[in-house]
N, CA, C, O and the ligand as a Tripos MOL2 file, in Angstrom:
@<TRIPOS>MOLECULE
protein
  273   271    69     0     0
PROTEIN
NO_CHARGES

@<TRIPOS>ATOM
      1 N          -8.4420  -26.2780   -4.8880 N.3       1 MET1
      2 CA         -8.2630  -25.2730   -5.8170 C.3       1 MET1
      3 C          -6.6890  -24.8740   -5.9190 C.2       1 MET1
      4 O          -5.9210  -24.9840   -4.9640 O.2       1 MET1
      5 N          -6.3330  -24.4220   -7.1360 N.am      2 THR2
      6 CA         -5.1100  -24.1790   -7.4660 C.3       2 THR2
      7 C          -4.7900  -22.5770   -6.9230 C.2       2 THR2
      8 O          -5.7090  -21.7620   -6.8510 O.2       2 THR2
      9 N          -3.4260  -22.2370   -6.5630 N.am      3 SER3
     10 CA         -3.0510  -20.9820   -5.9580 C.3       3 SER3
     11 C          -2.5390  -20.1620   -7.1010 C.2       3 SER3
     12 O          -1.4860  -19.5270   -7.0400 O.2       3 SER3
     13 N          -3.4190  -20.2040   -8.2720 N.am      4 LYS4
     14 CA         -2.8050  -19.4020   -9.4450 C.3       4 LYS4
     15 C          -2.8770  -17.9700   -8.9150 C.2       4 LYS4
     16 O          -3.6380  -17.6270   -8.0100 O.2       4 LYS4
     17 N          -2.0140  -17.1520   -9.5570 N.am      5 LYS5
     18 CA         -1.6730  -15.7310   -9.1870 C.3       5 LYS5
     19 C          -2.2720  -14.9460  -10.4560 C.2       5 LYS5
     20 O          -2.2130  -15.4160  -11.5920 O.2       5 LYS5
     21 N          -2.8120  -13.7960  -10.1740 N.am      6 TYR6
     22 CA         -3.1890  -12.8440  -11.3360 C.3       6 TYR6
     23 C          -2.5050  -11.6250  -11.2680 C.2       6 TYR6
     24 O          -2.4230  -11.0180  -10.2000 O.2       6 TYR6
     25 N          -1.9710  -11.1780  -12.3820 N.am      7 GLN7
     26 CA         -1.1490   -9.9440  -12.4600 C.3       7 GLN7
     27 C          -2.2920   -8.8850  -13.0700 C.2       7 GLN7
     28 O          -2.9090   -9.0350  -14.1240 O.2       7 GLN7
     29 N          -2.3990   -7.8620  -12.1980 N.am      8 ILE8
     30 CA         -3.1720   -6.7310  -12.6040 C.3       8 ILE8
     31 C          -2.1990   -5.5940  -13.0950 C.2       8 ILE8
     32 O          -1.3860   -5.0420  -12.3530 O.2       8 ILE8
     33 N          -2.3810   -5.2980  -14.4750 N.am      9 LYS9
     34 CA         -1.2560   -4.2760  -14.9420 C.3       9 LYS9
     35 C          -2.0430   -2.8650  -15.2770 C.2       9 LYS9
     36 O          -3.1060   -2.7510  -15.8870 O.2       9 LYS9
     37 N          -1.2660   -1.8710  -14.7350 N.am     10 GLY10
     38 CA         -2.1140   -0.5640  -15.0930 C.3      10 GLY10
     39 C          -0.9390    0.3140  -15.5430 C.2      10 GLY10
     40 O           0.2420    0.0760  -15.2900 O.2      10 GLY10
     41 N          -1.4250    1.3970  -16.2650 N.am     11 ALA11
     42 CA         -0.5850    2.3640  -16.9910 C.3      11 ALA11
     43 C          -1.1440    3.6510  -16.2970 C.2      11 ALA11
     44 O          -2.3590    3.8390  -16.3650 O.2      11 ALA11
     45 N          -0.3580    4.5510  -15.6380 N.am     12 CYS12
     46 CA         -0.9700    5.6110  -15.2090 C.3      12 CYS12
     47 C          -1.0960    6.7850  -16.3510 C.2      12 CYS12
     48 O          -0.1320    7.1240  -17.0380 O.2      12 CYS12
     49 N          -2.3340    7.3340  -16.4610 N.am     13 PRO13
     50 CA         -2.3370    8.3030  -17.3120 C.3      13 PRO13
     51 C          -1.8300    9.6410  -17.1680 C.2      13 PRO13
     52 O          -1.7300   10.4040  -18.1290 O.2      13 PRO13
     53 N          -1.4660    9.9850  -15.8390 N.am     14 GLN14
     54 CA         -0.8380   11.1200  -15.4260 C.3      14 GLN14
     55 C           0.6790   10.9870  -15.4330 C.2      14 GLN14
     56 O           1.3470   11.9300  -15.8570 O.2      14 GLN14
     57 N           1.2250    9.9550  -15.0210 N.am     15 CYS15
     58 CA          2.8410   10.1370  -15.2250 C.3      15 CYS15
     59 C           3.3090    9.1070  -16.0890 C.2      15 CYS15
     60 O           4.5080    9.0650  -16.3670 O.2      15 CYS15
     61 N           2.4510    8.2090  -16.5820 N.am     16 GLY16
     62 CA          3.1270    7.1050  -17.4260 C.3      16 GLY16
     63 C           3.5380    5.8040  -16.9850 C.2      16 GLY16
     64 O           3.6990    4.8340  -17.7260 O.2      16 GLY16
     65 N           3.7420    5.8360  -15.4070 N.am     17 CYS17
     66 CA          4.3260    4.5790  -14.7950 C.3      17 CYS17
     67 C           3.5680    3.4670  -14.9050 C.2      17 CYS17
     68 O           2.3560    3.6770  -14.9450 O.2      17 CYS17
     69 N           3.9330    2.3330  -14.9670 N.am     18 THR18
     70 CA          3.2260    1.1920  -14.7700 C.3      18 THR18
     71 C           3.3270    0.5350  -13.6910 C.2      18 THR18
     72 O           4.4200    0.4440  -13.1320 O.2      18 THR18
     73 N           2.1370   -0.0860  -13.1570 N.am     19 ASP19
     74 CA          1.9540   -0.6040  -11.9260 C.3      19 ASP19
     75 C           1.6610   -2.1380  -12.0840 C.2      19 ASP19
     76 O           0.8610   -2.4420  -12.9680 O.2      19 ASP19
     77 N           2.2300   -3.1640  -11.3090 N.am     20 VAL20
     78 CA          1.7070   -4.3180  -11.5400 C.3      20 VAL20
     79 C           1.3190   -4.9000  -10.0040 C.2      20 VAL20
     80 O           2.1540   -4.9170   -9.1000 O.2      20 VAL20
     81 N           0.0900   -5.3210   -9.8580 N.am     21 THR21
     82 CA         -0.3270   -5.8700   -8.6510 C.3      21 THR21
     83 C          -0.6190   -7.3280   -8.9410 C.2      21 THR21
     84 O          -1.2500   -7.6530   -9.9470 O.2      21 THR21
     85 N          -0.0800   -8.3640   -7.9070 N.am     22 VAL22
     86 CA         -0.4340   -9.5900   -8.0670 C.3      22 VAL22
     87 C          -1.2630  -10.0790   -6.9030 C.2      22 VAL22
     88 O          -0.9910   -9.8830   -5.7190 O.2      22 VAL22
     89 N          -2.3790  -10.7860   -7.4080 N.am     23 LEU23
     90 CA         -3.4570  -11.2390   -6.4390 C.3      23 LEU23
     91 C          -3.6640  -12.6870   -6.6500 C.2      23 LEU23
     92 O          -3.4150  -13.1510   -7.7630 O.2      23 LEU23
     93 N          -4.0940  -13.4530   -5.7000 N.am     24 SER24
     94 CA         -4.6670  -14.7370   -5.8400 C.3      24 SER24
     95 C          -5.9960  -14.6000   -6.3850 C.2      24 SER24
     96 O          -6.5830  -13.5200   -6.4570 O.2      24 SER24
     97 N          -6.5170  -15.8360   -6.8140 N.am     25 ALA25
     98 CA         -7.9110  -15.6920   -7.0080 C.3      25 ALA25
     99 C          -8.9470  -15.2850   -6.2340 C.2      25 ALA25
    100 O          -9.9390  -14.6420   -6.5770 O.2      25 ALA25
    101 N          -8.5830  -15.7930   -4.9320 N.am     26 GLU26
    102 CA         -9.4550  -15.4280   -3.9440 C.3      26 GLU26
    103 C          -9.4610  -13.8920   -3.5640 C.2      26 GLU26
    104 O         -10.5100  -13.3390   -3.2320 O.2      26 GLU26
    105 N          -8.3650  -13.2860   -3.6190 N.am     27 GLU27
    106 CA         -8.2020  -11.8520   -3.5000 C.3      27 GLU27
    107 C          -8.9790  -11.2310   -4.5640 C.2      27 GLU27
    108 O          -9.8060  -10.3670   -4.2730 O.2      27 GLU27
    109 N          -8.7910  -11.5880   -5.7600 N.am     28 MET28
    110 CA         -9.3830  -10.8790   -6.9590 C.3      28 MET28
    111 C         -10.7910  -11.0640   -6.7520 C.2      28 MET28
    112 O         -11.4560  -10.0420   -6.9220 O.2      28 MET28
    113 N         -11.4950  -12.2290   -6.3900 N.am     29 LYS29
    114 CA        -12.7950  -12.3510   -6.2960 C.3      29 LYS29
    115 C         -13.1970  -11.3670   -4.9720 C.2      29 LYS29
    116 O         -14.2410  -10.7330   -5.1280 O.2      29 LYS29
    117 N         -12.7140  -11.2340   -4.1030 N.am     30 LYS30
    118 CA        -13.0590  -10.3230   -3.1950 C.3      30 LYS30
    119 C         -13.1020   -8.8920   -3.3920 C.2      30 LYS30
    120 O         -13.9960   -8.1210   -3.0410 O.2      30 LYS30
    121 N         -11.8680   -8.5970   -4.0850 N.am     31 LYS31
    122 CA        -11.7430   -7.1770   -4.2680 C.3      31 LYS31
    123 C         -12.3830   -6.7410   -5.3870 C.2      31 LYS31
    124 O         -12.7090   -5.5540   -5.3750 O.2      31 LYS31
    125 N         -12.6910   -7.4820   -6.4950 N.am     32 TYR32
    126 CA        -13.1470   -7.0850   -7.8240 C.3      32 TYR32
    127 C         -14.4810   -7.7060   -8.1770 C.2      32 TYR32
    128 O         -15.4570   -7.1050   -8.6260 O.2      32 TYR32
    129 N         -14.3830   -8.9630   -7.9150 N.am     33 GLY33
    130 CA        -15.4260  -10.0480   -8.5710 C.3      33 GLY33
    131 C         -15.3970   -9.9880   -9.8920 C.2      33 GLY33
    132 O         -14.2840  -10.1310  -10.3970 O.2      33 GLY33
    133 N         -16.5350   -9.7720  -10.7860 N.am     34 ASP34
    134 CA        -16.4150   -9.9190  -12.1910 C.3      34 ASP34
    135 C         -16.6200   -8.5950  -12.7910 C.2      34 ASP34
    136 O         -17.1950   -8.4860  -13.8750 O.2      34 ASP34
    137 N         -16.1250   -7.4660  -12.0620 N.am     35 VAL35
    138 CA        -16.5260   -6.2230  -12.7670 C.3      35 VAL35
    139 C         -15.7520   -5.9100  -14.0780 C.2      35 VAL35
    140 O         -14.5330   -6.0720  -14.1470 O.2      35 VAL35
    141 N         -16.4390   -5.4930  -15.0290 N.am     36 PRO36
    142 CA        -15.6750   -5.0340  -16.1680 C.3      36 PRO36
    143 C         -14.6480   -4.0900  -16.1850 C.2      36 PRO36
    144 O         -13.7030   -4.1370  -16.9720 O.2      36 PRO36
    145 N         -14.8560   -3.0170  -15.1150 N.am     37 ASN37
    146 CA        -13.8440   -1.9360  -15.0610 C.3      37 ASN37
    147 C         -13.3770   -1.8770  -13.5400 C.2      37 ASN37
    148 O         -14.0770   -2.1090  -12.5540 O.2      37 ASN37
    149 N         -12.0390   -1.5150  -13.5740 N.am     38 ILE38
    150 CA        -11.5860   -1.5050  -12.0450 C.3      38 ILE38
    151 C         -10.7670   -0.2170  -11.8270 C.2      38 ILE38
    152 O         -10.2070    0.3380  -12.7720 O.2      38 ILE38
    153 N         -10.7090    0.2310  -10.6080 N.am     39 GLU39
    154 CA        -10.1840    1.6710  -10.4510 C.3      39 GLU39
    155 C          -8.5870    1.1650   -9.6470 C.2      39 GLU39
    156 O          -8.5180    0.4180   -8.6710 O.2      39 GLU39
    157 N          -7.5740    1.7140  -10.2640 N.am     40 LEU40
    158 CA         -6.2880    1.4690   -9.5820 C.3      40 LEU40
    159 C          -5.6340    2.9400   -9.2640 C.2      40 LEU40
    160 O          -5.9190    4.0180   -9.7850 O.2      40 LEU40
    161 N          -4.6620    2.6470   -8.2400 N.am     41 ASP41
    162 CA         -3.9580    3.8520   -7.8230 C.3      41 ASP41
    163 C          -2.5030    3.6470   -8.3460 C.2      41 ASP41
    164 O          -1.8630    2.5970   -8.4000 O.2      41 ASP41
    165 N          -2.1550    4.8430   -8.6990 N.am     42 CYS42
    166 CA         -0.7420    4.8300   -9.0700 C.3      42 CYS42
    167 C           0.2380    5.2010   -7.7860 C.2      42 CYS42
    168 O           0.1030    6.1470   -7.0090 O.2      42 CYS42
    169 N           1.2520    4.1890   -7.7920 N.am     43 SER43
    170 CA          2.0650    4.2620   -6.4190 C.3      43 SER43
    171 C           3.0950    5.4530   -6.6970 C.2      43 SER43
    172 O           3.7610    5.8500   -5.7400 O.2      43 SER43
    173 N           3.2580    6.0250   -7.9040 N.am     44 ALA44
    174 CA          4.2830    7.1730   -8.1420 C.3      44 ALA44
    175 C           3.6380    8.4310   -7.7820 C.2      44 ALA44
    176 O           4.1520    9.1920   -6.9620 O.2      44 ALA44
    177 N           2.4270    8.7030   -8.4220 N.am     45 CYS45
    178 CA          1.9310   10.0840   -8.1370 C.3      45 CYS45
    179 C           0.2130   10.0000   -7.5630 C.2      45 CYS45
    180 O          -0.6100   10.9150   -7.5690 O.2      45 CYS45
    181 N           0.0510    8.7080   -7.1300 N.am     46 THR46
    182 CA         -1.1130    8.5740   -6.3290 C.3      46 THR46
    183 C          -2.5350    8.9140   -6.9840 C.2      46 THR46
    184 O          -3.5820    9.0100   -6.3440 O.2      46 THR46
    185 N          -2.4000    9.0760   -8.3290 N.am     47 ALA47
    186 CA         -3.5550    9.3860   -8.9640 C.3      47 ALA47
    187 C          -4.5110    8.1270   -9.0950 C.2      47 ALA47
    188 O          -4.0500    6.9880   -9.0340 O.2      47 ALA47
    189 N          -5.6870    8.3450   -9.2520 N.am     48 LYS48
    190 CA         -6.6330    6.9700   -9.3730 C.3      48 LYS48
    191 C          -7.1290    7.0700  -10.8150 C.2      48 LYS48
    192 O          -7.4640    8.1490  -11.3040 O.2      48 LYS48
    193 N          -7.1630    6.0260  -11.4130 N.am     49 TYR49
    194 CA         -7.5370    6.0320  -12.8050 C.3      49 TYR49
    195 C          -8.2930    4.5260  -13.0360 C.2      49 TYR49
    196 O          -8.0720    3.5130  -12.3730 O.2      49 TYR49
    197 N          -9.1670    4.6570  -14.0720 N.am     50 ASP50
    198 CA        -10.0060    3.4320  -14.4220 C.3      50 ASP50
    199 C          -9.5030    2.5440  -15.4800 C.2      50 ASP50
    200 O          -9.0620    3.0340  -16.5200 O.2      50 ASP50
    201 N          -9.5330    1.4190  -15.3140 N.am     51 SER51
    202 CA         -8.9550    0.4550  -16.3620 C.3      51 SER51
    203 C          -9.8600   -0.7750  -16.5920 C.2      51 SER51
    204 O         -10.4560   -1.3630  -15.6900 O.2      51 SER51
    205 N          -9.8910   -1.0630  -17.7690 N.am     52 GLU52
    206 CA        -10.8280   -2.2860  -18.2050 C.3      52 GLU52
    207 C         -10.0810   -3.5690  -17.8430 C.2      52 GLU52
    208 O          -8.9110   -3.8370  -18.1120 O.2      52 GLU52
    209 N         -11.0290   -4.3570  -17.1430 N.am     53 MET53
    210 CA        -10.4180   -5.5550  -16.5480 C.3      53 MET53
    211 C          -9.6830   -6.4550  -17.5810 C.2      53 MET53
    212 O          -8.6360   -7.0650  -17.3640 O.2      53 MET53
    213 N         -10.4450   -6.4420  -18.8200 N.am     54 LYS54
    214 CA         -9.7680   -7.1640  -19.8820 C.3      54 LYS54
    215 C          -8.4680   -6.7960  -20.3860 C.2      54 LYS54
    216 O          -7.7290   -7.5760  -20.9870 O.2      54 LYS54
    217 N          -8.1990   -5.5540  -20.1220 N.am     55 THR55
    218 CA         -6.9340   -4.8950  -20.4660 C.3      55 THR55
    219 C          -5.8960   -5.0720  -19.2780 C.2      55 THR55
    220 O          -4.7300   -5.4380  -19.4270 O.2      55 THR55
    221 N          -6.5310   -4.7410  -18.0330 N.am     56 ALA56
    222 CA         -5.3490   -4.9790  -16.8240 C.3      56 ALA56
    223 C          -5.1020   -6.3290  -16.6370 C.2      56 ALA56
    224 O          -3.9490   -6.7390  -16.5050 O.2      56 ALA56
    225 N          -6.1990   -7.1650  -16.6080 N.am     57 CYS57
    226 CA         -5.7960   -8.4780  -16.2850 C.3      57 CYS57
    227 C          -6.8320   -9.4150  -17.2000 C.2      57 CYS57
    228 O          -7.9630   -9.6720  -16.7880 O.2      57 CYS57
    229 N          -6.3580   -9.8750  -18.4190 N.am     58 PRO58
    230 CA         -7.1770  -10.5350  -19.2720 C.3      58 PRO58
    231 C          -7.4300  -11.9510  -18.6960 C.2      58 PRO58
    232 O          -8.5040  -12.5470  -18.7780 O.2      58 PRO58
    233 N          -6.3890  -12.3790  -18.1480 N.am     59 GLU59
    234 CA         -6.6170  -13.7550  -17.4850 C.3      59 GLU59
    235 C          -7.7750  -13.8480  -16.4810 C.2      59 GLU59
    236 O          -8.5680  -14.7890  -16.5290 O.2      59 GLU59
    237 N          -7.8590  -12.9600  -15.6600 N.am     60 TRP60
    238 CA         -8.9910  -12.8570  -14.6490 C.3      60 TRP60
    239 C         -10.2180  -12.8360  -15.3460 C.2      60 TRP60
    240 O         -11.1070  -13.6640  -15.1480 O.2      60 TRP60
    241 N         -10.3010  -11.7530  -16.2930 N.am     61 ASP61
    242 CA        -11.3640  -11.1950  -16.9850 C.3      61 ASP61
    243 C         -11.8720  -12.6660  -17.7100 C.2      61 ASP61
    244 O         -13.0960  -12.7920  -17.7340 O.2      61 ASP61
    245 N         -11.2710  -13.5230  -18.1610 N.am     62 LYS62
    246 CA        -11.6120  -14.8410  -18.7010 C.3      62 LYS62
    247 C         -11.9230  -15.8170  -17.6430 C.2      62 LYS62
    248 O         -12.9230  -16.5260  -17.7550 O.2      62 LYS62
    249 N         -11.0970  -15.9090  -16.5650 N.am     63 ASP63
    250 CA        -11.3590  -16.9850  -15.5030 C.3      63 ASP63
    251 C         -12.8220  -16.8350  -14.5610 C.2      63 ASP63
    252 O         -13.5250  -17.7450  -14.1210 O.2      63 ASP63
    253 N         -12.9740  -15.5400  -14.4460 N.am     64 CYS64
    254 CA        -14.0790  -15.2550  -13.5360 C.3      64 CYS64
    255 C         -15.2780  -15.4950  -14.1800 C.2      64 CYS64
    256 O         -16.2950  -15.7420  -13.5330 O.2      64 CYS64
    257 N         -15.2650  -15.4500  -15.3600 N.am     65 LYS65
    258 CA        -16.5080  -15.8150  -16.0340 C.3      65 LYS65
    259 C         -16.6980  -17.3110  -16.1830 C.2      65 LYS65
    260 O         -17.8510  -17.7420  -16.1740 O.2      65 LYS65
    261 N         -15.6320  -18.1780  -16.3240 N.am     66 LEU66
    262 CA        -15.7890  -19.2290  -16.2140 C.3      66 LEU66
    263 C         -16.1960  -19.9850  -14.8610 C.2      66 LEU66
    264 O         -16.8650  -21.0180  -14.8640 O.2      66 LEU66
    265 N         -15.7620  -19.4130  -13.8080 N.am     67 GLU67
    266 CA        -16.1010  -19.5680  -12.5230 C.3      67 GLU67
    267 C         -17.5440  -19.4640  -12.2880 C.2      67 GLU67
    268 O         -18.1960  -20.2900  -11.6500 O.2      67 GLU67
    269 N         -18.0270  -18.3580  -12.8630 N.am     68 GLY68
    270 CA        -19.6470  -18.0210  -12.6880 C.3      68 GLY68
    271 C         -19.6880  -17.1890  -11.3390 C.2      68 GLY68
    272 O         -20.7610  -16.7710  -10.9040 O.2      68 GLY68
    273 ZN          1.0180    8.2250  -11.8760 Zn       69 ZN69
@<TRIPOS>BOND
     1     1     2 1
     2     2     3 1
     3     3     4 2
     4     3     5 am
     5     5     6 1
     6     6     7 1
     7     7     8 2
     8     7     9 am
     9     9    10 1
    10    10    11 1
    11    11    12 2
    12    11    13 am
    13    13    14 1
    14    14    15 1
    15    15    16 2
    16    15    17 am
    17    17    18 1
    18    18    19 1
    19    19    20 2
    20    19    21 am
    21    21    22 1
    22    22    23 1
    23    23    24 2
    24    23    25 am
    25    25    26 1
    26    26    27 1
    27    27    28 2
    28    27    29 am
    29    29    30 1
    30    30    31 1
    31    31    32 2
    32    31    33 am
    33    33    34 1
    34    34    35 1
    35    35    36 2
    36    35    37 am
    37    37    38 1
    38    38    39 1
    39    39    40 2
    40    39    41 am
    41    41    42 1
    42    42    43 1
    43    43    44 2
    44    43    45 am
    45    45    46 1
    46    46    47 1
    47    47    48 2
    48    47    49 am
    49    49    50 1
    50    50    51 1
    51    51    52 2
    52    51    53 am
    53    53    54 1
    54    54    55 1
    55    55    56 2
    56    55    57 am
    57    57    58 1
    58    58    59 1
    59    59    60 2
    60    59    61 am
    61    61    62 1
    62    62    63 1
    63    63    64 2
    64    63    65 am
    65    65    66 1
    66    66    67 1
    67    67    68 2
    68    67    69 am
    69    69    70 1
    70    70    71 1
    71    71    72 2
    72    71    73 am
    73    73    74 1
    74    74    75 1
    75    75    76 2
    76    75    77 am
    77    77    78 1
    78    78    79 1
    79    79    80 2
    80    79    81 am
    81    81    82 1
    82    82    83 1
    83    83    84 2
    84    83    85 am
    85    85    86 1
    86    86    87 1
    87    87    88 2
    88    87    89 am
    89    89    90 1
    90    90    91 1
    91    91    92 2
    92    91    93 am
    93    93    94 1
    94    94    95 1
    95    95    96 2
    96    95    97 am
    97    97    98 1
    98    98    99 1
    99    99   100 2
   100    99   101 am
   101   101   102 1
   102   102   103 1
   103   103   104 2
   104   103   105 am
   105   105   106 1
   106   106   107 1
   107   107   108 2
   108   107   109 am
   109   109   110 1
   110   110   111 1
   111   111   112 2
   112   111   113 am
   113   113   114 1
   114   114   115 1
   115   115   116 2
   116   115   117 am
   117   117   118 1
   118   118   119 1
   119   119   120 2
   120   119   121 am
   121   121   122 1
   122   122   123 1
   123   123   124 2
   124   123   125 am
   125   125   126 1
   126   126   127 1
   127   127   128 2
   128   127   129 am
   129   129   130 1
   130   130   131 1
   131   131   132 2
   132   131   133 am
   133   133   134 1
   134   134   135 1
   135   135   136 2
   136   135   137 am
   137   137   138 1
   138   138   139 1
   139   139   140 2
   140   139   141 am
   141   141   142 1
   142   142   143 1
   143   143   144 2
   144   143   145 am
   145   145   146 1
   146   146   147 1
   147   147   148 2
   148   147   149 am
   149   149   150 1
   150   150   151 1
   151   151   152 2
   152   151   153 am
   153   153   154 1
   154   154   155 1
   155   155   156 2
   156   155   157 am
   157   157   158 1
   158   158   159 1
   159   159   160 2
   160   159   161 am
   161   161   162 1
   162   162   163 1
   163   163   164 2
   164   163   165 am
   165   165   166 1
   166   166   167 1
   167   167   168 2
   168   167   169 am
   169   169   170 1
   170   170   171 1
   171   171   172 2
   172   171   173 am
   173   173   174 1
   174   174   175 1
   175   175   176 2
   176   175   177 am
   177   177   178 1
   178   178   179 1
   179   179   180 2
   180   179   181 am
   181   181   182 1
   182   182   183 1
   183   183   184 2
   184   183   185 am
   185   185   186 1
   186   186   187 1
   187   187   188 2
   188   187   189 am
   189   189   190 1
   190   190   191 1
   191   191   192 2
   192   191   193 am
   193   193   194 1
   194   194   195 1
   195   195   196 2
   196   195   197 am
   197   197   198 1
   198   198   199 1
   199   199   200 2
   200   199   201 am
   201   201   202 1
   202   202   203 1
   203   203   204 2
   204   203   205 am
   205   205   206 1
   206   206   207 1
   207   207   208 2
   208   207   209 am
   209   209   210 1
   210   210   211 1
   211   211   212 2
   212   211   213 am
   213   213   214 1
   214   214   215 1
   215   215   216 2
   216   215   217 am
   217   217   218 1
   218   218   219 1
   219   219   220 2
   220   219   221 am
   221   221   222 1
   222   222   223 1
   223   223   224 2
   224   223   225 am
   225   225   226 1
   226   226   227 1
   227   227   228 2
   228   227   229 am
   229   229   230 1
   230   230   231 1
   231   231   232 2
   232   231   233 am
   233   233   234 1
   234   234   235 1
   235   235   236 2
   236   235   237 am
   237   237   238 1
   238   238   239 1
   239   239   240 2
   240   239   241 am
   241   241   242 1
   242   242   243 1
   243   243   244 2
   244   243   245 am
   245   245   246 1
   246   246   247 1
   247   247   248 2
   248   247   249 am
   249   249   250 1
   250   250   251 1
   251   251   252 2
   252   251   253 am
   253   253   254 1
   254   254   255 1
   255   255   256 2
   256   255   257 am
   257   257   258 1
   258   258   259 1
   259   259   260 2
   260   259   261 am
   261   261   262 1
   262   262   263 1
   263   263   264 2
   264   263   265 am
   265   265   266 1
   266   266   267 1
   267   267   268 2
   268   267   269 am
   269   269   270 1
   270   270   271 1
   271   271   272 2
@<TRIPOS>SUBSTRUCTURE
     1 MET1         2 RESIDUE 1 A MET
     2 THR2         6 RESIDUE 1 A THR
     3 SER3        10 RESIDUE 1 A SER
     4 LYS4        14 RESIDUE 1 A LYS
     5 LYS5        18 RESIDUE 1 A LYS
     6 TYR6        22 RESIDUE 1 A TYR
     7 GLN7        26 RESIDUE 1 A GLN
     8 ILE8        30 RESIDUE 1 A ILE
     9 LYS9        34 RESIDUE 1 A LYS
    10 GLY10       38 RESIDUE 1 A GLY
    11 ALA11       42 RESIDUE 1 A ALA
    12 CYS12       46 RESIDUE 1 A CYS
    13 PRO13       50 RESIDUE 1 A PRO
    14 GLN14       54 RESIDUE 1 A GLN
    15 CYS15       58 RESIDUE 1 A CYS
    16 GLY16       62 RESIDUE 1 A GLY
    17 CYS17       66 RESIDUE 1 A CYS
    18 THR18       70 RESIDUE 1 A THR
    19 ASP19       74 RESIDUE 1 A ASP
    20 VAL20       78 RESIDUE 1 A VAL
    21 THR21       82 RESIDUE 1 A THR
    22 VAL22       86 RESIDUE 1 A VAL
    23 LEU23       90 RESIDUE 1 A LEU
    24 SER24       94 RESIDUE 1 A SER
    25 ALA25       98 RESIDUE 1 A ALA
    26 GLU26      102 RESIDUE 1 A GLU
    27 GLU27      106 RESIDUE 1 A GLU
    28 MET28      110 RESIDUE 1 A MET
    29 LYS29      114 RESIDUE 1 A LYS
    30 LYS30      118 RESIDUE 1 A LYS
    31 LYS31      122 RESIDUE 1 A LYS
    32 TYR32      126 RESIDUE 1 A TYR
    33 GLY33      130 RESIDUE 1 A GLY
    34 ASP34      134 RESIDUE 1 A ASP
    35 VAL35      138 RESIDUE 1 A VAL
    36 PRO36      142 RESIDUE 1 A PRO
    37 ASN37      146 RESIDUE 1 A ASN
    38 ILE38      150 RESIDUE 1 A ILE
    39 GLU39      154 RESIDUE 1 A GLU
    40 LEU40      158 RESIDUE 1 A LEU
    41 ASP41      162 RESIDUE 1 A ASP
    42 CYS42      166 RESIDUE 1 A CYS
    43 SER43      170 RESIDUE 1 A SER
    44 ALA44      174 RESIDUE 1 A ALA
    45 CYS45      178 RESIDUE 1 A CYS
    46 THR46      182 RESIDUE 1 A THR
    47 ALA47      186 RESIDUE 1 A ALA
    48 LYS48      190 RESIDUE 1 A LYS
    49 TYR49      194 RESIDUE 1 A TYR
    50 ASP50      198 RESIDUE 1 A ASP
    51 SER51      202 RESIDUE 1 A SER
    52 GLU52      206 RESIDUE 1 A GLU
    53 MET53      210 RESIDUE 1 A MET
    54 LYS54      214 RESIDUE 1 A LYS
    55 THR55      218 RESIDUE 1 A THR
    56 ALA56      222 RESIDUE 1 A ALA
    57 CYS57      226 RESIDUE 1 A CYS
    58 PRO58      230 RESIDUE 1 A PRO
    59 GLU59      234 RESIDUE 1 A GLU
    60 TRP60      238 RESIDUE 1 A TRP
    61 ASP61      242 RESIDUE 1 A ASP
    62 LYS62      246 RESIDUE 1 A LYS
    63 ASP63      250 RESIDUE 1 A ASP
    64 CYS64      254 RESIDUE 1 A CYS
    65 LYS65      258 RESIDUE 1 A LYS
    66 LEU66      262 RESIDUE 1 A LEU
    67 GLU67      266 RESIDUE 1 A GLU
    68 GLY68      270 RESIDUE 1 A GLY
    69 ZN69       273 GROUP 0 **** ****
């Protein structure tokens, strides 16, 4: 397996700050699997918000389906 990294990008609806989380494919699988929507935490104001996987991390959205 490759050690490809995935960037999850979120934009907080409360304060507007953007967050980037970098996870390996293994971590992505463990944490999110192939869910269409994910929950993110804002590091600035600690708000929780939902984001679509295809928006937050289009690469994973594509790859997780290929991996089945
Ligand atoms: Zn925020």
